[in-house]
C-alpha positions, 0 to 999 in steps of 0.5 A: 466121097463122090456126090450122088448124081441124079438126072431128073427127066419131066416135061412139067417145069414146076414139078421138075424143079419141085423134084430138084430142090428136094434132091439138091436139100438132100445133098445129091447133084441135080440135072434135069432134062425136059425131053426124051432127046435131051435126056439121052443126049445126057446119058450119053455123055456121062453116067448117073447114079440115079435116073428118075423120068416121067412115062410120058415125055413130049417126043417119047416115053420113060420106057425108051430111056429105060430101054437105053440105060438097060443097054448102055447102063444096066446097073443104074437104078430107074424110078418112073414117074406116072399118075397112072401108067397104063397097065401094059407099060407097068408091065414092061416096065417091071420086065426091064428093070424098072426099080419102083414108081413114083406118084404124081402129084407127089404126096409128101416130099418125104416120099421122095426122100425115102424112096432115093435113100432105099435105092442107094442103100440097096444099090450100096449092099449090093456092091458090098456083096458083088466085091464079097463074091468076087473075093471069095471066088478065089477061094470058092469051095463047094462044101460051103454052098448051103445044100442040105436038101437032098436034091441040092446034095445030088447037084453038088455031088454031079458038079464034084464028079464032072469037075475034074474032067474037061466035059461041057456042062449043061445047067438047067433050072429057073432064073435065080436058083444059082446056076452061076454059083454051081458053074464056079464049084465046078471050075474051082474043083477042075484042072483049070482052077488056077485060070481065069473063070469068065462069065457072060449073060447071052440075055443081057447083051444086045444083039448086035454086040453079042458076036463081038463081046463073045468073039471080039473084033477087028479095028474097022470091023463095023461102025464104031470099031476104032481099036481091036477087041478081045472077046470072051472067049479069048479072055477065058484061054486055059479057064472056063467060060460060063455061057448063061442064057445059052438059049437067047443065041440067034442061029448064026451065033450058034452056028459059031459056037458049034464050030468053037466046040468042035474045032476049037478055032474062030475068028474075030468079027471083021478078021481072017485069021483063025484063032486056037483057044483052049477053053472048057465050056459051062453053058446054062438056060432057064428055058426048055432047049428040047422044046427050042429044038423042036420049034427049030429056034435052037440048033439040035447038033449044038444042044447035043454038044452042049448036054454032054453032062446036064445038071438040073437046079431045083427051085428054092420052094422045093429046098425045104429048110434050106431057105432058112439057111439061105436067108440067115446068110444073107441076112448076115453078110448083108448086116456086115456090109452095113456095119450092123449088128447081127440080125435074126429071124423070128419064128413067124418071119421063118414061117412066112418065108417057108409058106412062100412060093419064090418065083424069083428063087435064091436071088429073090431072097437074097435081095429081100434079105438085103432089104431087111438088113437095111430096114429091120434092127435086131429082128426080122419079123413076119409083118416085116416081109413085103411077101404073102405066101403063095403069092409073088412078092411083086405083081406078076399079072396084068390084074394084080398090077392094075389091082394094086394101082387102084389100091394105091389111088384109093389110099392117096385119096383117103379113100374118095372114089371120084378123086381116085377115078380122077387120078387114074384117068377112068371114070368113076363108073370103071372104077366101081366096076373094078372095085367090085370085080376085085372084091374091094369094098373099103376098110384100111385106114380110110372107108372107100367112098363117093364124093366129089372135090 
């Protein structure tokens, strides 16, 4: 088995050596870097299974490293180290997909050990789930989709009706509602089912790369184009091309896509030869394309081409008992991936799941059940679920992030306000104001109290 490789980036030599020693003691291969520049140089040469980086570096910050990884190695989990990063930085890091934060100084070596184990367990489950989905896609059946709620039954009915045609389909709905699943359902029940299904997330590709990724490029078309590249359209020849987050395409690419839809031809980047293509287009977006058209950010003619057959997916919170059925399915699948006995949901856990708002929809539920399969034995209780009914699972506003940071600092300092303020990098007076504003009066394992030292 390949040893898991971790890159630790921190300009404090003592803290860097501490993390390295703890991780090596756990059997991981550890590489260290003292600056952003050194870290980026290492990341350009090799891929790591995990990157742990300080937010504040002498020549930049950890956010720049996180951005680099999201573009070049999006599957690499990133943990950010910070005594107390700014709220704006925390929000940005969450949007970019940071896995978690690690407090500095480290309160206990087990904090790091458990966090890294959790990350690698989660990555393993997701990898197994991806393999499962890939294997299942070859024999995809719309009837296997959990869709007992009338709104979802309507979606399946529309998918089945449009599948035998060659109509372009536009699937809309919030992020995480399962738009790609419906696209695969349409493909599987179409005359193209025996050909390839190619999916591309337009929002996940850098603006400088997306044209080449969609249409391909010729050798020498731009710096770094050392050979010819076949794009997604050509790879999907005879099959179906699923364009997720279609609303993120810029004007030039919208024009090129419109031409493909109208004429079924295009040229590779840097090329002059017209290439004919026979591809069915299924597009998806979580944005309101009509509003984008009104704001002149999306071509009206392209919108009408794509919107030939619209299908709107309901958010998970509107699907009633489908939530429980999906939770059981994801929990069972994750348990199988971990070679664990089947787990069940307690009545209280089901109540919590039904009361929650699910801002991340089905994807959030799937990730949560994967985590429960790792942490729980035999049964998932309501108290095991890290969600509060009618509130997001993770902080989504600046106030929520700041309040959580204060609670964490107080917990780390046994409720001592003076030490908590020092850790947060704010004055005691500011902390007292925030405590009053957020209604934090004490309680928990230790009383919130004044005191120095």
